[in-house]
MMTF fields as JSON, N, C-alpha, C and O atoms, coordinates in Angstrom:
{
  "mmtfVersion": "1.0.0",
  "mmtfProducer": "UNKNOWN",
  "numBonds": 487,
  "numAtoms": 488,
  "numGroups": 122,
  "numChains": 1,
  "numModels": 1,
  "chainsPerModel": [1],
  "groupsPerChain": [122],
  "chainIdList": ["A"],
  "bondAtomList": [4, 2, 8, 6, 12, 10, 16, 14, 20, 18, 24, 22, 28, 26, 32, 30, 36, 34, 40, 38, 44, 42, 48, 46, 52, 50, 56, 54, 60, 58, 64, 62, 68, 66, 72, 70, 76, 74, 80, 78, 84, 82, 88, 86, 92, 90, 96, 94, 100, 98, 104, 102, 108, 106, 112, 110, 116, 114, 120, 118, 124, 122, 128, 126, 132, 130, 136, 134, 140, 138, 144, 142, 148, 146, 152, 150, 156, 154, 160, 158, 164, 162, 168, 166, 172, 170, 176, 174, 180, 178, 184, 182, 188, 186, 192, 190, 196, 194, 200, 198, 204, 202, 208, 206, 212, 210, 216, 214, 220, 218, 224, 222, 228, 226, 232, 230, 236, 234, 240, 238, 244, 242, 248, 246, 252, 250, 256, 254, 260, 258, 264, 262, 268, 266, 272, 270, 276, 274, 280, 278, 284, 282, 288, 286, 292, 290, 296, 294, 300, 298, 304, 302, 308, 306, 312, 310, 316, 314, 320, 318, 324, 322, 328, 326, 332, 330, 336, 334, 340, 338, 344, 342, 348, 346, 352, 350, 356, 354, 360, 358, 364, 362, 368, 366, 372, 370, 376, 374, 380, 378, 384, 382, 388, 386, 392, 390, 396, 394, 400, 398, 404, 402, 408, 406, 412, 410, 416, 414, 420, 418, 424, 422, 428, 426, 432, 430, 436, 434, 440, 438, 444, 442, 448, 446, 452, 450, 456, 454, 460, 458, 464, 462, 468, 466, 472, 470, 476, 474, 480, 478, 484, 482],
  "bondOrderList": [1, 1, 1, 1, 1, 1, 1, 1, 1, 1, 1, 1, 1, 1, 1, 1, 1, 1, 1, 1, 1, 1, 1, 1, 1, 1, 1, 1, 1, 1, 1, 1, 1, 1, 1, 1, 1, 1, 1, 1, 1, 1, 1, 1, 1, 1, 1, 1, 1, 1, 1, 1, 1, 1, 1, 1, 1, 1, 1, 1, 1, 1, 1, 1, 1, 1, 1, 1, 1, 1, 1, 1, 1, 1, 1, 1, 1, 1, 1, 1, 1, 1, 1, 1, 1, 1, 1, 1, 1, 1, 1, 1, 1, 1, 1, 1, 1, 1, 1, 1, 1, 1, 1, 1, 1, 1, 1, 1, 1, 1, 1, 1, 1, 1, 1, 1, 1, 1, 1, 1, 1],
  "groupList": [{"groupName": "MET", "atomNameList": ["N", "CA", "C", "O"], "elementList": ["N", "C", "C", "O"], "formalChargeList": [0, 0, 0, 0], "bondAtomList": [1, 0, 2, 1, 3, 2], "bondOrderList": [1, 1, 2], "singleLetterCode": "M", "chemCompType": "L-PEPTIDE LINKING"}, {"groupName": "THR", "atomNameList": ["N", "CA", "C", "O"], "elementList": ["N", "C", "C", "O"], "formalChargeList": [0, 0, 0, 0], "bondAtomList": [1, 0, 2, 1, 3, 2], "bondOrderList": [1, 1, 2], "singleLetterCode": "T", "chemCompType": "L-PEPTIDE LINKING"}, {"groupName": "GLU", "atomNameList": ["N", "CA", "C", "O"], "elementList": ["N", "C", "C", "O"], "formalChargeList": [0, 0, 0, 0], "bondAtomList": [1, 0, 2, 1, 3, 2], "bondOrderList": [1, 1, 2], "singleLetterCode": "E", "chemCompType": "L-PEPTIDE LINKING"}, {"groupName": "ILE", "atomNameList": ["N", "CA", "C", "O"], "elementList": ["N", "C", "C", "O"], "formalChargeList": [0, 0, 0, 0], "bondAtomList": [1, 0, 2, 1, 3, 2], "bondOrderList": [1, 1, 2], "singleLetterCode": "I", "chemCompType": "L-PEPTIDE LINKING"}, {"groupName": "TYR", "atomNameList": ["N", "CA", "C", "O"], "elementList": ["N", "C", "C", "O"], "formalChargeList": [0, 0, 0, 0], "bondAtomList": [1, 0, 2, 1, 3, 2], "bondOrderList": [1, 1, 2], "singleLetterCode": "Y", "chemCompType": "L-PEPTIDE LINKING"}, {"groupName": "ARG", "atomNameList": ["N", "CA", "C", "O"], "elementList": ["N", "C", "C", "O"], "formalChargeList": [0, 0, 0, 0], "bondAtomList": [1, 0, 2, 1, 3, 2], "bondOrderList": [1, 1, 2], "singleLetterCode": "R", "chemCompType": "L-PEPTIDE LINKING"}, {"groupName": "VAL", "atomNameList": ["N", "CA", "C", "O"], "elementList": ["N", "C", "C", "O"], "formalChargeList": [0, 0, 0, 0], "bondAtomList": [1, 0, 2, 1, 3, 2], "bondOrderList": [1, 1, 2], "singleLetterCode": "V", "chemCompType": "L-PEPTIDE LINKING"}, {"groupName": "GLY", "atomNameList": ["N", "CA", "C", "O"], "elementList": ["N", "C", "C", "O"], "formalChargeList": [0, 0, 0, 0], "bondAtomList": [1, 0, 2, 1, 3, 2], "bondOrderList": [1, 1, 2], "singleLetterCode": "G", "chemCompType": "PEPTIDE LINKING"}, {"groupName": "PRO", "atomNameList": ["N", "CA", "C", "O"], "elementList": ["N", "C", "C", "O"], "formalChargeList": [0, 0, 0, 0], "bondAtomList": [1, 0, 2, 1, 3, 2], "bondOrderList": [1, 1, 2], "singleLetterCode": "P", "chemCompType": "L-PEPTIDE LINKING"}, {"groupName": "ALA", "atomNameList": ["N", "CA", "C", "O"], "elementList": ["N", "C", "C", "O"], "formalChargeList": [0, 0, 0, 0], "bondAtomList": [1, 0, 2, 1, 3, 2], "bondOrderList": [1, 1, 2], "singleLetterCode": "A", "chemCompType": "L-PEPTIDE LINKING"}, {"groupName": "SER", "atomNameList": ["N", "CA", "C", "O"], "elementList": ["N", "C", "C", "O"], "formalChargeList": [0, 0, 0, 0], "bondAtomList": [1, 0, 2, 1, 3, 2], "bondOrderList": [1, 1, 2], "singleLetterCode": "S", "chemCompType": "L-PEPTIDE LINKING"}, {"groupName": "PHE", "atomNameList": ["N", "CA", "C", "O"], "elementList": ["N", "C", "C", "O"], "formalChargeList": [0, 0, 0, 0], "bondAtomList": [1, 0, 2, 1, 3, 2], "bondOrderList": [1, 1, 2], "singleLetterCode": "F", "chemCompType": "L-PEPTIDE LINKING"}, {"groupName": "GLN", "atomNameList": ["N", "CA", "C", "O"], "elementList": ["N", "C", "C", "O"], "formalChargeList": [0, 0, 0, 0], "bondAtomList": [1, 0, 2, 1, 3, 2], "bondOrderList": [1, 1, 2], "singleLetterCode": "Q", "chemCompType": "L-PEPTIDE LINKING"}, {"groupName": "LEU", "atomNameList": ["N", "CA", "C", "O"], "elementList": ["N", "C", "C", "O"], "formalChargeList": [0, 0, 0, 0], "bondAtomList": [1, 0, 2, 1, 3, 2], "bondOrderList": [1, 1, 2], "singleLetterCode": "L", "chemCompType": "L-PEPTIDE LINKING"}, {"groupName": "ASP", "atomNameList": ["N", "CA", "C", "O"], "elementList": ["N", "C", "C", "O"], "formalChargeList": [0, 0, 0, 0], "bondAtomList": [1, 0, 2, 1, 3, 2], "bondOrderList": [1, 1, 2], "singleLetterCode": "D", "chemCompType": "L-PEPTIDE LINKING"}, {"groupName": "CYS", "atomNameList": ["N", "CA", "C", "O"], "elementList": ["N", "C", "C", "O"], "formalChargeList": [0, 0, 0, 0], "bondAtomList": [1, 0, 2, 1, 3, 2], "bondOrderList": [1, 1, 2], "singleLetterCode": "C", "chemCompType": "L-PEPTIDE LINKING"}, {"groupName": "ASN", "atomNameList": ["N", "CA", "C", "O"], "elementList": ["N", "C", "C", "O"], "formalChargeList": [0, 0, 0, 0], "bondAtomList": [1, 0, 2, 1, 3, 2], "bondOrderList": [1, 1, 2], "singleLetterCode": "N", "chemCompType": "L-PEPTIDE LINKING"}, {"groupName": "HIS", "atomNameList": ["N", "CA", "C", "O"], "elementList": ["N", "C", "C", "O"], "formalChargeList": [0, 0, 0, 0], "bondAtomList": [1, 0, 2, 1, 3, 2], "bondOrderList": [1, 1, 2], "singleLetterCode": "H", "chemCompType": "L-PEPTIDE LINKING"}, {"groupName": "LYS", "atomNameList": ["N", "CA", "C", "O"], "elementList": ["N", "C", "C", "O"], "formalChargeList": [0, 0, 0, 0], "bondAtomList": [1, 0, 2, 1, 3, 2], "bondOrderList": [1, 1, 2], "singleLetterCode": "K", "chemCompType": "L-PEPTIDE LINKING"}],
  "groupTypeList": [0, 1, 2, 3, 4, 5, 1, 1, 6, 1, 2, 6, 7, 8, 2, 9, 7, 10, 11, 3, 9, 12, 7, 0, 13, 6, 1, 11, 7, 2, 2, 9, 8, 14, 9, 13, 5, 2, 11, 15, 11, 13, 6, 14, 9, 10, 9, 5, 1, 1, 9, 14, 13, 12, 9, 7, 12, 6, 13, 6, 13, 14, 7, 2, 12, 4, 8, 3, 1, 9, 6, 7, 10, 6, 9, 5, 12, 16, 13, 14, 16, 13, 7, 17, 6, 1, 6, 3, 6, 14, 7, 12, 18, 10, 9, 4, 0, 17, 7, 9, 3, 17, 6, 2, 7, 2, 2, 6, 8, 5, 13, 2, 6, 7, 10, 1, 11, 6, 3, 2, 12, 13],
  "groupIdList": [1, 2, 3, 4, 5, 6, 7, 8, 9, 10, 11, 12, 13, 14, 15, 16, 17, 18, 19, 20, 21, 22, 23, 24, 25, 26, 27, 28, 29, 30, 31, 32, 33, 34, 35, 36, 37, 38, 39, 40, 41, 42, 43, 44, 45, 46, 47, 48, 49, 50, 51, 52, 53, 54, 55, 56, 57, 58, 59, 60, 61, 62, 63, 64, 65, 66, 67, 68, 69, 70, 71, 72, 73, 74, 75, 76, 77, 78, 79, 80, 81, 82, 83, 84, 85, 86, 87, 88, 89, 90, 91, 92, 93, 94, 95, 96, 97, 98, 99, 100, 101, 102, 103, 104, 105, 106, 107, 108, 109, 110, 111, 112, 113, 114, 115, 116, 117, 118, 119, 120, 121, 122],
  "secStructList": [7, 3, 3, 3, 3, 3, 3, 7, 7, 7, 3, 3, 7, 6, 6, 6, 2, 2, 2, 2, 2, 6, 6, 3, 3, 7, 5, 7, 7, 1, 1, 7, 7, 1, 6, 6, 4, 4, 4, 7, 3, 3, 7, 7, 6, 6, 7, 7, 7, 1, 1, 7, 7, 7, 6, 6, 3, 3, 3, 3, 3, 6, 6, 5, 7, 7, 3, 3, 1, 7, 7, 7, 6, 6, 6, 6, 6, 2, 2, 2, 2, 1, 1, 7, 7, 7, 3, 3, 6, 6, 7, 7, 1, 1, 7, 1, 1, 6, 6, 7, 7, 7, 7, 7, 1, 1, 7, 7, 7, 7, 7, 7, 6, 6, 7, 7, 3, 3, 3, 3, 3, 7],
  "xCoordList": [0.616, -0.267, 0.615, 1.313, 0.273, 0.963, 0.03, -1.091, 1.093, 0.054, 0.109, 0.853, -1.186, -1.072, -1.765, -2.849, -0.885, -2.057, -1.66, -2.091, -0.637, -0.686, -0.844, -0.466, -1.151, -1.431, -1.48, -1.781, -1.101, -1.077, -1.682, -1.003, -2.819, -3.672, -2.78, -1.874, -3.916, -2.291, -3.162, -2.541, -4.858, -5.635, -6.845, -7.282, -7.683, -9.09, -9.444, -8.888, -11.045, -11.984, -12.471, -12.522, -12.873, -13.595, -14.894, -15.385, -15.704, -16.736, -16.877, -17.89, -14.843, -14.991, -16.049, -16.759, -15.693, -16.418, -17.969, -18.565, -18.206, -19.944, -20.513, -21.501, -19.862, -20.097, -19.572, -20.282, -18.458, -18.884, -19.712, -19.686, -20.695, -22.425, -22.741, -23.053, -22.724, -23.418, -22.395, -22.651, -21.505, -21.082, -19.957, -19.777, -19.261, -18.186, -17.403, -17.56, -16.638, -15.573, -14.722, -13.885, -15.173, -14.483, -12.81, -12.267, -12.379, -10.907, -10.514, -11.119, -10.199, -9.755, -8.712, -8.423, -7.524, -6.369, -7.056, -8.102, -5.9, -4.81, -5.874, -5.948, -6.465, -7.222, -8.158, -8.978, -8.945, -10.695, -11.339, -10.599, -12.258, -13.896, -13.252, -12.328, -13.426, -13.724, -14.953, -15.121, -15.81, -17.758, -17.407, -18.151, -16.061, -16.174, -15.085, -15.128, -14.22, -13.033, -13.238, -12.693, -14.364, -14.835, -14.896, -14.5, -15.433, -16.227, -14.69, -14.665, -13.91, -13.289, -11.989, -12.054, -10.726, -10.032, -9.586, -10.111, -8.104, -7.736, -6.787, -6.228, -5.776, -4.595, -3.968, -4.483, -2.197, -1.287, -1.901, -1.342, -2.726, -2.961, -2.365, -2.949, -1.017, 0.618, 0.668, 1.037, 0.016, -0.611, -0.49, -0.07, -0.664, -1.435, -1.825, -0.711, -2.599, -3.013, -2.088, -1.895, -1.645, -0.754, -1.289, -0.614, -2.708, -3.391, -5.191, -5.417, -6.415, -7.635, -7.525, -6.676, -9.141, -9.558, -10.231, -10.545, -11.004, -11.432, -12.465, -11.572, -12.947, -13.42, -12.765, -12.022, -12.034, -11.279, -9.829, -8.76, -10.102, -8.738, -8.446, -9.587, -7.967, -8.164, -7.392, -6.244, -8.387, -8.496, -7.067, -7.234, -6.112, -6.041, -5.275, -4.311, -6.027, -6.473, -5.605, -5.896, -4.826, -3.539, -2.97, -2.638, -2.937, -2.831, -4.492, -4.666, -5.447, -6.113, -7.161, -7.585, -7.314, -7.852, -9.117, -9.818, -10.01, -10.907, -10.966, -10.31, -11.923, -12.304, -12.799, -14.013, -12.218, -13.543, -13.737, -13.244, -15.035, -16.591, -16.759, -16.723, -16.906, -17.83, -16.611, -15.992, -16.517, -15.954, -15.993, -15.36, -17.111, -17.133, -16.652, -15.488, -17.694, -16.538, -15.761, -15.008, -15.772, -14.813, -14.32, -14.296, -14.155, -12.777, -11.838, -11.079, -11.641, -9.448, -9.703, -8.73, -10.892, -10.093, -9.923, -9.237, -10.922, -10.872, -9.867, -9.634, -9.232, -7.98, -7.115, -6.588, -7.02, -5.607, -5.46, -4.448, -7.099, -6.637, -7.044, -6.385, -8.49, -8.014, -8.015, -8.416, -7.361, -7.291, -8.589, -8.765, -9.941, -10.866, -11.86, -11.977, -12.204, -13.029, -13.967, -13.709, -14.422, -15.689, -16.333, -17.316, -15.27, -15.768, -16.68, -17.04, -16.992, -18.228, -18.129, -17.825, -18.414, -19.003, -20.095, -20.462, -20.385, -21.84, -21.479, -22.141, -20.1, -20.066, -21.414, -22.011, -21.541, -22.48, -22.121, -22.431, -21.69, -21.622, -21.308, -20.572, -22.401, -22.464, -22.156, -22.723, -21.399, -22.258, -22.249, -21.718, -23.466, -24.055, -24.058, -24.998, -22.252, -22.529, -21.038, -20.373, -20.809, -19.806, -18.873, -18.275, -17.907, -16.695, -16.839, -16.786, -17.095, -17.099, -16.34, -16.077, -16.31, -15.523, -16.273, -16.461, -16.507, -17.775, -16.159, -14.932, -16.993, -15.634, -16.713, -17.893, -15.966, -16.394, -15.877, -14.954, -16.413, -15.965, -17.082, -18.268, -16.527, -17.789, -17.608, -18.797, -17.212, -16.835, -15.993, -14.824, -16.753, -15.207, -14.55, -15.223, -12.711, -12.167, -12.204, -12.945, -11.316, -11.196, -9.87, -9.118, -9.608, -8.538, -7.949, -8.566, -6.513, -5.926, -5.181, -4.704, -4.777, -3.239, -1.763, -1.049, -1.275, -0.423, -1.24, -0.348, -1.845, -3.088, -2.523, -2.41, -2.202, -2.291, -3.505, -4.394, -2.966, -4.74, -4.118, -3.691, -4.033, -3.165, -4.246, -5.355, -3.774, -5.057, -4.074, -3.608, -4.221, -3.193, -3.924, -5.086, -3.93, -4.322, -3.43, -2.247, -4.483, -3.744, -3.176, -2.446],
  "yCoordList": [-1.075, 0.189, 1.299, 1.573, 1.846, 3.852, 4.486, 4.695, 4.613, 6.351, 7.117, 7.219, 7.828, 9.689, 10.245, 10.696, 10.339, 11.324, 10.59, 9.507, 11.623, 11.266, 12.454, 13.543, 12.55, 13.509, 12.735, 11.61, 13.707, 13.335, 13.844, 14.612, 13.596, 14.292, 15.087, 14.736, 16.478, 17.342, 17.841, 18.421, 17.474, 17.851, 17.124, 17.014, 16.497, 16.174, 16.667, 16.794, 17.578, 18.592, 17.711, 16.524, 18.297, 17.608, 17.025, 16.215, 17.421, 16.707, 15.767, 15.244, 15.771, 15.656, 13.306, 12.539, 13.239, 11.874, 11.889, 10.841, 12.451, 12.898, 12.343, 11.61, 12.707, 12.054, 10.769, 10.161, 9.619, 8.664, 7.914, 6.935, 7.915, 7.585, 7.381, 6.263, 8.749, 8.94, 7.748, 7.519, 7.209, 6.638, 7.399, 7.322, 8.099, 9.084, 10.644, 11.394, 10.284, 11.073, 12.205, 11.814, 13.786, 14.382, 15.424, 15.682, 15.824, 15.76, 17.541, 18.149, 17.8, 19.813, 20.144, 19.808, 21.227, 21.54, 22.0, 21.812, 22.728, 23.011, 24.996, 25.791, 25.186, 26.846, 26.353, 27.242, 25.018, 24.88, 26.222, 26.579, 26.908, 27.302, 27.341, 26.528, 28.186, 27.965, 27.262, 26.324, 27.826, 27.164, 24.739, 23.891, 24.506, 23.588, 22.8, 21.65, 23.649, 23.039, 21.816, 20.714, 22.401, 21.215, 20.287, 19.375, 19.967, 18.537, 18.41, 17.505, 19.039, 17.752, 16.924, 17.181, 16.051, 15.593, 16.836, 16.966, 17.756, 18.071, 18.131, 18.128, 18.255, 17.66, 18.446, 19.122, 17.966, 18.488, 19.31, 18.924, 20.187, 20.609, 20.942, 20.731, 21.589, 21.257, 20.048, 20.03, 18.723, 17.448, 17.615, 18.769, 16.898, 16.915, 16.117, 15.899, 15.63, 14.802, 14.604, 15.523, 13.227, 13.256, 12.814, 13.003, 12.153, 11.89, 12.29, 13.046, 11.766, 12.426, 11.115, 10.311, 11.491, 10.291, 9.952, 10.601, 8.183, 8.038, 6.289, 5.444, 6.042, 4.243, 4.016, 4.972, 2.553, 1.535, 1.997, 1.387, 3.016, 3.137, 3.009, 3.256, 2.867, 2.346, 3.546, 3.989, 3.805, 4.827, 4.143, 2.935, 4.522, 4.342, 4.911, 5.676, 4.275, 4.817, 4.265, 3.109, 4.709, 3.921, 2.404, 1.602, 2.22, 0.355, 0.053, -0.996, 0.472, -0.689, 0.232, 1.385, -0.634, -0.131, -0.173, -0.343, -0.072, 1.108, 1.374, 2.352, 0.552, 0.855, 1.803, 1.892, 2.833, 3.692, 3.514, 3.187, 4.033, 2.721, 4.6, 4.546, 5.897, 6.728, 7.94, 7.845, 8.864, 10.352, 11.391, 11.526, 12.496, 13.893, 14.701, 14.765, 15.229, 16.213, 17.137, 17.635, 17.757, 18.18, 17.614, 18.636, 17.118, 16.053, 16.251, 16.509, 16.095, 16.097, 17.858, 18.467, 18.803, 20.537, 21.06, 22.058, 19.989, 20.554, 20.102, 20.727, 18.817, 18.482, 17.802, 16.803, 18.988, 19.372, 21.111, 21.584, 21.96, 23.234, 23.512, 24.385, 22.848, 22.795, 21.864, 21.92, 20.955, 19.237, 18.892, 18.345, 19.059, 18.683, 17.694, 17.987, 17.228, 16.0, 14.303, 13.189, 14.643, 13.614, 13.049, 13.201, 11.558, 9.772, 9.96, 10.45, 8.98, 8.13, 6.196, 5.407, 6.082, 5.059, 3.911, 3.23, 4.339, 3.669, 2.444, 1.428, 3.004, 1.802, 2.417, 1.884, 3.054, 3.849, 3.796, 2.617, 3.873, 3.676, 4.907, 5.052, 6.438, 7.505, 8.694, 8.516, 9.496, 10.309, 11.376, 12.212, 11.391, 12.672, 13.536, 14.328, 13.822, 15.167, 15.158, 14.155, 16.278, 16.856, 16.762, 16.472, 16.956, 16.642, 15.94, 16.254, 14.591, 13.619, 12.156, 11.984, 11.36, 9.832, 8.735, 8.577, 8.266, 6.957, 5.448, 5.39, 4.812, 3.878, 3.004, 3.282, 1.658, 0.299, 0.366, 1.166, -0.921, -0.95, -1.316, -1.454, -1.485, -1.983, -0.645, -0.34, -0.07, 0.985, 1.797, 1.669, 3.225, 5.021, 4.463, 3.74, 4.086, 4.045, 5.68, 6.593, 5.68, 7.145, 7.062, 6.144, 7.968, 8.574, 9.56, 10.487, 9.092, 10.155, 11.099, 11.016, 12.074, 12.877, 12.265, 11.918, 12.127, 11.335, 10.209, 9.708, 9.963, 8.886, 9.305, 10.479, 8.38, 9.05, 8.464, 7.613, 9.434, 9.225, 9.106, 10.176, 8.085, 8.037, 7.651, 7.445, 7.542, 7.028, 6.705, 7.237, 5.232, 4.71, 4.307, 4.552, 4.002, 3.75, 1.937, 1.597, 1.31, 0.106, 0.186, -0.708],
  "zCoordList": [-0.033, -0.425, 0.007, 0.983, -1.188, -0.549, 0.409, 0.873, 0.372, 1.921, 0.859, -0.117, 1.4, 0.711, 1.214, 0.845, 2.786, 3.475, 5.125, 5.522, 5.972, 7.084, 8.494, 8.06, 9.58, 10.671, 11.862, 12.26, 12.208, 14.083, 15.193, 15.873, 15.548, 16.185, 17.924, 18.679, 17.805, 18.136, 19.67, 20.56, 19.819, 20.648, 20.696, 19.551, 21.661, 21.792, 22.349, 23.44, 21.99, 22.783, 23.22, 22.899, 24.022, 25.633, 25.279, 26.065, 23.874, 23.512, 22.035, 21.572, 21.258, 20.21, 20.943, 20.292, 21.912, 22.404, 21.729, 21.482, 21.618, 22.066, 20.489, 20.511, 19.062, 17.82, 17.92, 17.119, 18.58, 18.283, 18.517, 17.771, 19.453, 19.699, 18.633, 18.221, 17.744, 16.315, 15.419, 14.237, 15.965, 14.527, 13.781, 12.565, 14.592, 13.185, 14.298, 15.261, 13.283, 14.931, 13.82, 13.006, 14.002, 13.388, 13.703, 14.777, 12.203, 12.37, 12.268, 11.384, 12.55, 12.39, 12.877, 14.025, 11.755, 12.157, 13.403, 14.023, 13.468, 15.298, 15.188, 16.125, 13.814, 13.63, 13.747, 13.519, 14.075, 13.784, 14.485, 15.402, 14.368, 15.145, 16.225, 16.266, 17.415, 18.798, 19.042, 19.821, 18.278, 18.033, 17.982, 18.476, 17.203, 16.75, 17.604, 18.039, 17.698, 18.778, 19.347, 19.284, 20.039, 21.413, 21.045, 21.771, 19.69, 19.246, 18.165, 17.33, 18.244, 17.215, 17.513, 18.715, 17.415, 17.744, 16.27, 15.164, 17.098, 16.003, 16.037, 17.134, 14.388, 13.984, 12.746, 11.856, 13.141, 12.359, 11.186, 10.16, 10.928, 9.489, 8.651, 7.588, 8.497, 7.163, 6.129, 4.955, 7.218, 6.075, 4.817, 4.727, 3.045, 2.851, 1.566, 1.091, 0.836, 0.432, -1.188, -1.984, -1.351, -2.187, -3.742, -4.754, -3.724, -4.696, -4.415, -3.471, -5.248, -4.55, -3.455, -3.071, -3.186, -2.152, -2.797, -3.795, -2.35, -3.398, -2.796, -2.747, -2.653, -2.466, -2.299, -2.079, -2.142, -2.09, -1.673, -1.652, -1.418, -0.282, 1.192, 1.581, 1.966, 3.138, 4.5, 4.469, 5.517, 6.602, 7.58, 7.745, 8.052, 8.994, 10.41, 10.415, 11.74, 12.467, 13.625, 13.934, 14.177, 15.02, 14.721, 15.594, 13.535, 12.69, 12.675, 12.054, 13.029, 12.144, 11.108, 11.188, 10.319, 9.488, 9.094, 10.092, 7.736, 7.474, 6.56, 6.2, 5.475, 4.186, 3.556, 3.743, 2.635, 2.415, 1.022, -0.058, 1.842, 0.951, -0.044, -1.273, 0.576, -0.524, 0.071, 1.131, -0.769, -0.071, -0.878, -1.925, -0.147, -0.16, -1.569, -1.964, -2.15, -3.129, -2.774, -3.61, -0.905, -1.258, 0.348, 1.035, 0.708, 1.51, 1.557, 2.491, -0.23, 0.051, -0.046, 0.4, -0.574, -0.048, 1.294, 1.517, 2.764, 3.367, 4.432, 5.466, 4.023, 4.553, 4.531, 5.019, 3.447, 2.517, 3.212, 3.731, 2.97, 3.471, 4.534, 5.099, 5.454, 6.828, 8.056, 9.218, 7.237, 8.82, 9.006, 10.095, 8.078, 8.352, 7.765, 6.575, 7.9, 7.56, 8.189, 8.646, 8.029, 9.165, 8.7, 7.975, 9.501, 9.207, 10.126, 11.197, 8.66, 9.013, 8.967, 8.072, 9.936, 9.698, 10.213, 11.17, 8.404, 8.389, 6.834, 6.623, 5.813, 4.628, 3.772, 2.836, 4.092, 2.571, 1.511, 1.683, 0.328, -1.188, -1.835, -2.811, -0.727, -1.972, -0.234, 0.845, -0.471, 0.715, 0.66, -0.072, 2.259, 2.051, 2.335, 2.28, 3.036, 3.479, 2.512, 2.253, 2.171, 1.506, 1.601, 0.565, 3.098, 3.322, 4.508, 5.697, 3.703, 4.917, 3.588, 2.397, 5.139, 4.145, 5.013, 6.22, 4.227, 4.757, 5.131, 5.052, 5.41, 6.117, 6.54, 6.755, 6.638, 7.553, 8.071, 8.223, 8.919, 10.25, 11.44, 11.142, 13.029, 13.571, 14.488, 14.571, 14.915, 15.047, 15.138, 14.774, 15.901, 15.798, 16.287, 17.021, 16.525, 17.756, 18.333, 17.97, 19.178, 20.597, 20.283, 20.611, 19.683, 19.306, 20.518, 21.042, 20.842, 21.425, 21.257, 20.125, 21.854, 21.458, 21.143, 22.084, 19.643, 19.508, 18.385, 17.7, 18.202, 17.455, 16.216, 15.863, 15.62, 13.648, 12.913, 12.89, 12.375, 11.242, 9.641, 9.207, 8.84, 7.135, 6.588, 7.079, 5.292, 4.229, 2.699, 1.691, 3.558, 2.166, 1.038, 1.361, 0.31, -1.56, -2.091, -2.052, -2.459, -2.458, -3.926, -4.355]
}
């Protein structure tokens, strides 16, 4: 597999876990707006993708693999410019949020400071 994106969680908002019960997690760069900051896993936003994001790739969170099933139309742009993406663990084949990445999996992992967020291409 070829790594096309890698970043690290630098801070966990106190309410970031509230989305986990809904089957999702939200990342944002360290410049996240105050209104969103507490709900996000803050990441190093200097990371950039080296290829388009698409179904068939794999999201790897702390070594755990989640096959990507759908990618919203602005997910790559938001990730590259803001460190922002919503990961939804529902296996949907079509993205219903423009900035989302849908993945297959049993549950949303709990990330912490130092956790890795990687996208790999087969």
